[in-house]
C-alpha positions in Angstrom: 0.0 0.0 0.0 1.6 3.2 -1.1 1.4 6.3 0.9 1.7 9.8 -0.4 3.8 12.4 1.3 2.3 15.6 2.2 3.9 18.6 0.5 4.0 21.8 2.5 4.7 25.3 1.0 7.7 27.2 2.2 5.3 29.9 3.5 3.6 27.3 5.7 6.9 26.0 7.0 8.2 29.5 7.8 4.9 30.4 9.6 5.1 27.2 11.6 8.7 27.9 12.6 7.9 31.5 13.5 5.0 30.3 15.6 7.3 28.0 17.5 9.9 30.8 17.9 7.3 33.3 19.1 5.9 30.9 21.7 7.3 29.3 24.8 5.7 26.0 23.9 7.7 22.8 23.2 8.1 21.6 19.6 5.7 18.7 20.2 2.8 21.1 21.1 3.4 23.5 18.2 3.8 20.6 15.8 0.5 19.0 16.9 -1.2 22.4 16.6 -0.1 22.9 13.0 -0.6 19.2 12.1 2.9 17.9 11.6 5.2 15.6 13.4 7.6 17.0 15.9 10.6 15.7 14.0 9.4 17.4 10.8 9.0 20.7 12.6 12.4 20.3 14.2 14.0 19.8 10.7 12.2 23.0 9.5 13.5 24.9 12.5 17.1 23.8 11.9 16.9 24.8 8.2 15.2 28.1 9.1 18.1 28.9 11.5 20.6 28.1 8.8 18.9 30.2 6.2 18.2 33.2 8.5 21.3 33.5 10.8 20.7 37.3 11.1 17.6 36.6 13.2 19.5 34.7 15.8 22.3 35.7 18.2 25.3 34.1 16.7 27.9 36.4 18.2 31.2 35.2 19.5 31.2 33.8 23.0 33.5 35.5 25.4 36.5 33.4 26.3 37.6 33.0 29.9 41.2 32.4 30.8 42.2 29.2 32.6 43.3 31.2 35.6 40.0 33.0 35.8 38.1 29.8 35.5 40.2 28.2 38.3 39.7 31.2 40.5 36.0 31.0 40.1 35.9 27.3 40.8 38.0 27.8 43.9 35.7 30.6 45.1 32.7 28.4 44.5 34.2 25.6 46.5 35.0 28.0 49.4 31.4 29.4 49.4 30.0 25.8 49.4 32.2 25.0 52.4 31.1 28.2 54.2 27.4 27.3 53.6 28.0 23.8 54.9 29.8 25.2 58.0 27.0 27.7 58.7 24.4 25.0 58.4 26.3 22.9 61.1 26.7 26.0 63.3 22.9 26.8 63.0 22.0 23.2 63.9 24.4 23.3 66.9 22.9 26.4 68.3 19.4 25.3 67.6 20.0 22.1 69.5 21.7 24.0 72.4 18.7 26.3 72.9 16.3 23.4 73.4 
């Protein structure tokens, strides 16, 4: 049994993609609303992004030096340790007041 593939106009595809981009809904919801499969809409979105890069933020990401990264990781570890310590101190004084 042969099945025929549906053909969609480029305008329909672009409008479906723009509907997805304008909403906060998942692809599956938008795809079901326009009557296509989620994978199909995903392919259209990918192609739309490739064809219209000016509509998306494709700027260079800022690079961080290794030293800066290590400094931030060390600071994060220190802050986690302080939070853990303060939790223990709070529990100690709460137990002591009872």
